[in-house]
C-alpha positions as a printed NumPy array, in Angstrom:
array([[  0.   ,   0.   ,   0.   ],
       [  1.262,   3.485,  -0.794],
       [  2.103,   5.355,   2.412],
       [  0.54 ,   8.523,   1.016],
       [ -2.834,   6.822,   1.238],
       [ -2.41 ,   5.26 ,   4.699],
       [ -0.472,   7.83 ,   6.708],
       [ -2.162,  10.976,   8.015],
       [  1.244,  12.625,   8.411],
       [  1.86 ,  13.365,   4.756],
       [ -0.544,  14.694,   2.139],
       [ -1.009,  13.023,  -1.217],
       [  1.459,  14.578,  -3.636],
       [ -0.228,  15.296,  -6.969],
       [  1.321,  16.523, -10.182],
       [ -1.324,  17.705, -12.651],
       [ -0.359,  18.214, -16.296],
       [ -2.91 ,  20.394, -18.067],
       [ -2.475,  22.265, -21.342],
       [ -5.309,  24.655, -20.337],
       [ -3.858,  25.572, -16.93 ],
       [ -2.588,  28.892, -18.241],
       [ -6.2  ,  30.088, -18.54 ],
       [ -6.885,  31.768, -15.197],
       [-10.565,  30.718, -14.735],
       [ -9.64 ,  27.108, -15.556],
       [ -7.252,  27.067, -12.585],
       [-10.16 ,  27.211, -10.16 ],
       [-10.413,  23.441, -10.13 ],
       [ -6.823,  23.329,  -8.948],
       [ -7.463,  25.955,  -6.27 ],
       [-10.388,  23.85 ,  -4.99 ],
       [ -8.247,  20.713,  -5.086],
       [ -5.339,  22.407,  -3.288],
       [ -7.736,  23.702,  -0.615],
       [ -8.165,  20.136,   0.614],
       [ -5.716,  19.478,   3.444],
       [ -4.814,  15.991,   2.193],
       [ -3.486,  17.27 ,  -1.151],
       [ -0.1  ,  18.777,  -2.015],
       [ -0.505,  20.011,  -5.573],
       [  1.842,  21.014,  -8.368],
       [  0.5  ,  21.978, -11.796],
       [  2.496,  21.939, -15.025],
       [  1.23 ,  24.143, -17.861],
       [  2.614,  25.245, -21.23 ],
       [  4.124,  28.708, -20.987],
       [  2.163,  29.561, -24.143],
       [ -1.017,  27.96 , -25.449],
       [ -3.582,  28.876, -28.121],
       [ -7.183,  28.451, -26.937],
       [-10.235,  29.514, -28.97 ],
       [ -8.021,  31.356, -31.466],
       [ -6.221,  33.36 , -28.737],
       [ -2.74 ,  32.931, -27.29 ],
       [ -2.608,  32.464, -23.519],
       [  0.539,  32.953, -21.436],
       [  1.179,  31.172, -18.14 ],
       [  3.6  ,  32.368, -15.495],
       [  5.237,  30.082, -12.92 ],
       [  4.858,  30.676,  -9.194],
       [  2.638,  30.066,  -6.175],
       [ -1.088,  30.423,  -6.652],
       [ -3.873,  29.806,  -4.13 ],
       [ -2.206,  26.925,  -2.343],
       [ -0.456,  25.189,  -5.237],
       [  2.611,  25.636,  -7.383],
       [  2.412,  26.433, -11.08 ],
       [  5.342,  25.281, -13.191],
       [  5.644,  25.957, -16.904],
       [  7.419,  24.446, -19.87 ],
       [  7.772,  25.238, -23.528],
       [  5.803,  23.201, -26.04 ],
       [  5.917,  22.358, -29.715],
       [  2.594,  22.927, -31.536],
       [  0.861,  24.942, -28.78 ],
       [ -2.88 ,  24.802, -29.436],
       [ -2.827,  21.303, -30.946],
       [ -3.823,  19.335, -27.867],
       [ -3.222,  15.879, -29.39 ],
       [  0.137,  16.447, -31.054],
       [  1.724,  19.064, -28.75 ],
       [  4.584,  18.047, -26.459],
       [  6.939,  19.697, -23.972],
       [ 10.548,  20.34 , -24.88 ],
       [ 11.327,  21.921, -21.517],
       [  9.877,  21.654, -18.03 ],
       [  8.329,  18.184, -17.839],
       [ 11.24 ,  16.214, -16.388],
       [ 12.102,  18.839, -13.756],
       [  8.424,  19.074, -12.719],
       [  8.199,  15.331, -12.102],
       [ 11.51 ,  15.221, -10.236],
       [ 10.55 ,  18.151,  -8.022],
       [  6.963,  17.046,  -7.297],
       [  7.806,  13.365,  -6.618],
       [  4.123,  12.602,  -7.169],
       [  2.029,   9.851,  -5.683],
       [ -0.575,  10.726,  -8.334],
       [  0.264,  11.895, -11.849],
       [ -3.021,  13.345, -13.074],
       [ -2.851,  13.944, -16.817],
       [ -5.684,  16.247, -17.819],
       [ -4.969,  15.08 , -21.361],
       [ -6.447,  12.548, -23.746],
       [ -4.938,   9.059, -23.451],
       [ -3.915,   9.268, -27.122],
       [ -2.148,  12.644, -26.89 ],
       [  1.599,  13.022, -27.226],
       [  1.608,  14.94 , -23.932],
       [  0.297,  11.804, -22.227],
       [  2.859,   9.576, -23.941],
       [  5.66 ,  11.938, -23.008],
       [  4.556,  12.32 , -19.373],
       [  4.198,   8.556, -18.885],
       [  7.64 ,   7.956, -20.369],
       [  9.23 ,  10.524, -18.052],
       [  7.303,   9.191, -15.033],
       [  8.587,   5.668, -15.704],
       [ 12.079,   7.048, -15.072],
       [ 11.56 ,   9.728, -12.422],
       [  8.421,   8.564, -10.55 ],
       [  7.948,   4.844, -11.281],
       [  5.664,   4.289,  -8.283],
       [  3.292,   7.151,  -9.126],
       [ -0.271,   6.184, -10.008],
       [ -1.012,   7.816, -13.36 ],
       [ -4.451,   8.598, -14.691],
       [ -5.705,  10.324, -17.811],
       [ -8.677,  12.537, -18.643],
       [-10.83 ,  11.976, -21.719],
       [-13.596,  13.89 , -23.438],
       [-13.415,  11.839, -26.654],
       [-16.755,  10.227, -27.513],
       [-16.069,   9.45 , -31.189],
       [-12.963,   7.287, -31.543],
       [-14.51 ,   3.855, -31.1  ],
       [-12.329,   0.891, -32.089],
       [ -9.241,   3.152, -31.871],
       [-10.141,   4.973, -35.075],
       [ -9.779,   8.746, -34.865],
       [-11.242,  11.599, -36.87 ],
       [ -7.822,  13.217, -37.206],
       [ -4.423,  12.084, -38.389],
       [ -2.201,  10.221, -37.748],
       [ -4.888,   7.865, -36.472],
       [ -2.634,   4.786, -36.302],
       [ -0.105,   6.624, -34.122],
       [ -2.816,   7.853, -31.741],
       [ -4.126,   4.288, -31.429],
       [ -0.688,   3.031, -30.372],
       [ -0.308,   5.88 , -27.871],
       [ -3.722,   5.226, -26.344],
       [ -3.115,   1.499, -25.999],
       [  0.161,   2.295, -24.23 ],
       [ -1.661,   4.727, -21.903],
       [ -4.289,   2.107, -21.094],
       [ -1.533,  -0.293, -20.043],
       [  0.508,   2.231, -18.077],
       [ -2.222,   4.227, -16.319],
       [ -3.828,   2.994, -13.1  ],
       [ -7.133,   4.632, -13.942],
       [ -8.884,   7.251, -15.998],
       [-11.435,  10.024, -15.779],
       [-14.136,  10.694, -18.371],
       [-16.039,  13.944, -18.809],
       [-19.356,  12.157, -19.413],
       [-21.012,   8.742, -19.372],
       [-20.839,   8.769, -23.175],
       [-17.049,   9.059, -23.021],
       [-16.819,   6.358, -20.344],
       [-18.796,   4.016, -22.596],
       [-16.35 ,   4.591, -25.472],
       [-13.398,   3.807, -23.185],
       [-15.009,   0.597, -21.95 ],
       [-15.742,  -0.456, -25.532],
       [-12.042,  -0.037, -26.277],
       [-11.312,  -2.524, -23.519],
       [-10.186,  -0.169, -20.731],
       [-11.117,  -2.248, -17.669],
       [ -9.288,  -0.318, -14.941],
       [-10.96 ,   2.126, -12.506],
       [-12.8  ,   4.867, -14.37 ],
       [-14.549,   7.869, -12.837],
       [-16.877,  10.331, -14.57 ],
       [-15.513,  13.782, -13.713],
       [-17.461,  16.571, -15.451],
       [-16.343,  20.114, -16.107],
       [-17.138,  22.567, -13.351],
       [-17.284,  26.182, -12.251],
       [-17.221,  28.493,  -9.259],
       [-20.758,  29.592,  -8.4  ],
       [-19.43 ,  32.674,  -6.631],
       [-18.74 ,  34.133, -10.088],
       [-22.409,  34.169, -11.031],
       [-24.93 ,  36.895, -10.313],
       [-27.734,  34.442,  -9.606],
       [-25.887,  33.298,  -6.485],
       [-26.345,  36.701,  -4.836],
       [-29.868,  35.625,  -3.985],
       [-33.05 ,  35.266,  -5.978],
       [-34.292,  38.846,  -5.679],
       [-30.963,  40.64 ,  -6.119],
       [-30.041,  38.258,  -8.948],
       [-33.203,  39.086, -10.876],
       [-32.703,  42.817, -10.279],
       [-29.185,  42.515, -11.642],
       [-30.434,  40.498, -14.599],
       [-32.982,  43.175, -15.531],
       [-30.338,  45.904, -15.243],
       [-27.989,  44.01 , -17.533],
       [-30.763,  43.5  , -20.089],
       [-31.386,  47.237, -20.133],
       [-27.654,  47.829, -20.617],
       [-27.434,  45.315, -23.481],
       [-30.504,  46.82 , -25.137],
       [-29.065,  50.325, -24.85 ],
       [-25.712,  49.365, -26.339],
       [-26.947,  47.232, -29.215],
       [-30.468,  48.455, -29.846],
       [-31.983,  45.163, -28.737],
       [-35.465,  44.529, -27.506],
       [-35.875,  41.697, -25.003],
       [-36.236,  38.755, -24.962],
       [-32.608,  37.962, -25.702],
       [-31.517,  34.563, -27.066],
       [-27.794,  33.827, -27.227],
       [-25.191,  31.405, -28.48 ],
       [-21.622,  31.512, -27.134],
       [-18.771,  29.438, -28.507],
       [-16.656,  28.762, -31.554],
       [-18.293,  29.62 , -34.849],
       [-17.863,  26.268, -36.553],
       [-20.232,  24.231, -38.711],
       [-20.405,  21.593, -35.965],
       [-21.854,  24.09 , -33.492],
       [-25.022,  24.486, -35.57 ],
       [-25.441,  28.258, -35.243],
       [-27.113,  28.288, -38.666],
       [-29.894,  26.177, -37.12 ],
       [-30.473,  28.845, -34.473],
       [-30.703,  31.559, -37.151],
       [-33.163,  29.504, -39.197],
       [-35.223,  28.762, -36.104],
       [-35.407,  32.452, -35.187],
       [-36.562,  33.278, -38.709],
       [-39.424,  30.755, -38.408],
       [-40.793,  32.148, -35.153],
       [-44.023,  34.099, -35.498],
       [-45.361,  34.408, -31.931],
       [-42.208,  35.826, -30.302],
       [-39.421,  37.746, -32.004],
       [-36.285,  37.516, -29.885],
       [-33.088,  39.472, -30.313],
       [-30.152,  37.2  , -31.105],
       [-26.642,  37.556, -29.686],
       [-23.983,  35.349, -31.311],
       [-20.767,  35.475, -29.287],
       [-17.592,  33.924, -30.64 ],
       [-15.028,  33.702, -33.387],
       [-14.372,  31.196, -36.122],
       [-14.426,  30.529, -39.858],
       [-18.236,  30.463, -40.032],
       [-18.743,  34.056, -38.911],
       [-18.935,  35.542, -42.405],
       [-21.326,  32.896, -43.781],
       [-23.509,  33.214, -40.666],
       [-23.725,  36.994, -40.98 ],
       [-24.797,  36.6  , -44.605],
       [-27.339,  33.94 , -43.646],
       [-28.883,  36.223, -41.01 ],
       [-29.289,  38.942, -43.651],
       [-30.776,  36.505, -46.179],
       [-33.284,  35.251, -43.593],
       [-34.424,  38.806, -42.838],
       [-33.234,  38.773, -39.214],
       [-30.018,  40.768, -39.626],
       [-31.478,  43.814, -37.89 ],
       [-32.148,  41.876, -34.689],
       [-28.966,  39.8  , -34.704],
       [-25.627,  40.93 , -33.307],
       [-22.326,  39.109, -33.72 ],
       [-19.983,  39.9  , -30.847],
       [-16.304,  38.956, -30.528],
       [-15.195,  36.193, -28.242],
       [-15.708,  37.121, -24.597],
       [-12.93 ,  36.286, -22.089],
       [-13.903,  33.489, -19.712],
       [-13.946,  35.873, -16.746],
       [-16.554,  38.075, -18.45 ],
       [-18.96 ,  35.294, -19.409],
       [-21.019,  35.383, -16.172],
       [-21.902,  39.044, -16.675],
       [-22.843,  38.512, -20.31 ],
       [-24.982,  35.447, -19.587],
       [-26.815,  37.282, -16.798],
       [-28.328,  39.494, -19.508],
       [-29.595,  36.528, -21.544],
       [-33.079,  35.008, -21.325],
       [-32.378,  31.809, -23.279],
       [-29.023,  30.239, -24.1  ],
       [-28.919,  27.778, -27.002],
       [-26.301,  25.171, -27.896],
       [-27.551,  23.752, -31.235],
       [-24.615,  21.415, -31.93 ],
       [-24.785,  18.844, -34.71 ],
       [-22.949,  15.517, -34.827],
       [-20.378,  15.238, -37.617],
       [-17.588,  12.755, -38.391],
       [-15.261,  15.07 , -36.43 ],
       [-17.483,  16.134, -33.528],
       [-20.187,  14.871, -31.238],
       [-20.75 ,  17.347, -28.419],
       [-18.465,  16.163, -25.637],
       [-19.87 ,  18.233, -22.774],
       [-20.645,  21.871, -23.562],
       [-19.158,  23.979, -20.771],
       [-21.405,  26.876, -21.747],
       [-24.436,  24.777, -20.693],
       [-23.434,  24.776, -17.034],
       [-22.369,  28.422, -17.278],
       [-25.822,  29.294, -18.585],
       [-27.557,  27.329, -15.823],
       [-25.385,  28.996, -13.175],
       [-26.209,  32.433, -14.593],
       [-29.941,  31.737, -14.445],
       [-30.576,  31.347, -18.169],
       [-33.118,  28.981, -19.629],
       [-30.858,  26.553, -21.495],
       [-31.813,  24.746, -24.702],
       [-29.579,  22.152, -26.344],
       [-29.68 ,  19.751, -29.23 ],
       [-29.649,  15.981, -28.758],
       [-25.992,  15.776, -29.836],
       [-23.587,  13.84 , -27.63 ],
       [-23.516,  14.665, -23.926],
       [-25.897,  17.652, -24.026],
       [-28.947,  15.731, -22.697],
       [-26.787,  14.185, -19.952],
       [-25.427,  17.569, -18.855],
       [-28.811,  19.301, -18.802],
       [-30.895,  16.482, -17.359],
       [-34.347,  17.839, -16.464],
       [-32.984,  21.374, -16.008],
       [-33.085,  22.315, -19.712],
       [-34.95 ,  21.69 , -22.953],
       [-33.737,  19.348, -25.702],
       [-34.598,  19.42 , -29.409],
       [-33.578,  16.869, -32.081],
       [-30.301,  17.91 , -33.668],
       [-30.477,  19.355, -37.208],
       [-34.177,  20.228, -36.699],
       [-34.553,  24.02 , -36.876],
       [-38.359,  23.748, -36.889],
       [-38.264,  21.858, -33.586],
       [-35.854,  24.437, -32.187],
       [-38.249,  27.241, -33.183],
       [-41.098,  25.498, -31.344],
       [-38.88 ,  24.962, -28.287],
       [-37.819,  28.611, -28.259],
       [-41.418,  29.808, -28.498],
       [-42.397,  27.483, -25.688],
       [-39.597,  28.765, -23.445],
       [-40.177,  32.435, -24.218],
       [-43.963,  32.227, -24.001],
       [-44.299,  30.466, -20.645],
       [-43.025,  32.475, -17.664],
       [-43.759,  29.672, -15.187],
       [-41.695,  27.232, -17.253],
       [-38.829,  29.724, -17.433],
       [-38.708,  30.217, -13.686],
       [-38.94 ,  26.481, -13.078],
       [-36.044,  25.764, -15.458],
       [-33.92 ,  28.562, -14.023],
       [-34.36 ,  27.215, -10.5  ],
       [-33.705,  23.643, -11.64 ],
       [-30.595,  24.731, -13.527],
       [-29.072,  26.527, -10.572],
       [-29.779,  23.548,  -8.321],
       [-28.283,  21.106, -10.821],
       [-25.086,  23.143, -10.916],
       [-24.921,  23.228,  -7.107],
       [-25.421,  19.465,  -6.893],
       [-23.125,  18.358,  -9.739],
       [-20.921,  21.016, -11.28 ],
       [-19.235,  23.106,  -8.581],
       [-15.521,  22.577,  -8.142],
       [-16.087,  21.761,  -4.466],
       [-18.35 ,  18.841,  -5.39 ],
       [-16.096,  17.677,  -8.21 ],
       [-12.8  ,  17.855,  -6.315],
       [-14.271,  15.749,  -3.514],
       [-14.949,  13.044,  -6.095],
       [-11.446,  13.451,  -7.518],
       [ -9.791,  13.02 ,  -4.107],
       [-11.948,   9.994,  -3.332],
       [-10.791,   8.518,  -6.637],
       [ -7.148,   9.219,  -5.766],
       [ -7.574,   7.357,  -2.497],
       [ -9.11 ,   4.348,  -4.224],
       [ -6.232,   4.188,  -6.686],
       [ -3.61 ,   4.471,  -3.951],
       [ -5.297,   1.821,  -1.836],
       [ -5.677,  -0.639,  -4.717]])
């Protein structure tokens, strides 16, 4: 038995490797993990990473109870093929981890590299990976070089003591591949303190109304406001939202499309062709820290993703952000969206803009339904998606692995 699990005298030493750890709001899971007395945490992040078309810089140092270390990477922004060329070996040697938690796909080169280094510098560490991949059944991948990724993932399955999956859908894919070791579903999370709705029901609604007035004044909008936030890619189905809005005849919402991507130009032209250009605004990508304020001004948030050979919605972080902010949340039936929303949101069949139009009219036309969904959404986030709840599950999983 590992002494870190059995002795109360020493905390469990954890080294987390996470290519997104340079993004400040994403570090909150590590702050919540480090806040637990039984954990001594070090986090390794790329010193530069490209996320949602923007470069992010990470600085080493102490932060909220844990140490951030950085290394330089090749191909920053390509999460499957990137790898460290500085920083990884020294981080493992310094941390001397009991747990090597790779917040990386089991088929990524970062995982391969970290496991190879750990075999030399921390051979007794229990390694585990994180996966959000719900497409690559039978070790066939939607991106190249598929054969290389298959070999890397098989190696990771042999070397790792366990894994974490972002959804039940992902866990099912891993089991179908033959991964029989301990596997825990660990969803994405957030800090409820960031969201206006947590200031209390009455003050939250007052703040929401004030933000709506501000949005209307700046952009000439008339409530109700329906929004999409995310990358503007074909897979995200924003064209379905535009077509649905054009079909609505009982309620005419204002549309806010927040994000960047190659589909922006075609979507702007489509809005004009559909006759809804005057009530549609395309806004640039909003920094993660500013999302709570933006979502507090939104009546209905929509994630109309479609399944393609390269994407089936893996989780949809914006869904839990919308629920936390007090939005009514509508999602398509793609991937993990129904699992994430449960009974706290509305689901329409993917690729069906007519069904989305009906769902939008139902949500906007029924005040009792809206309030019920808002309350259910906030409660679902409290029960499942706060970092406090999630890190408790993570630590319990660490203990099980160390005691195995």
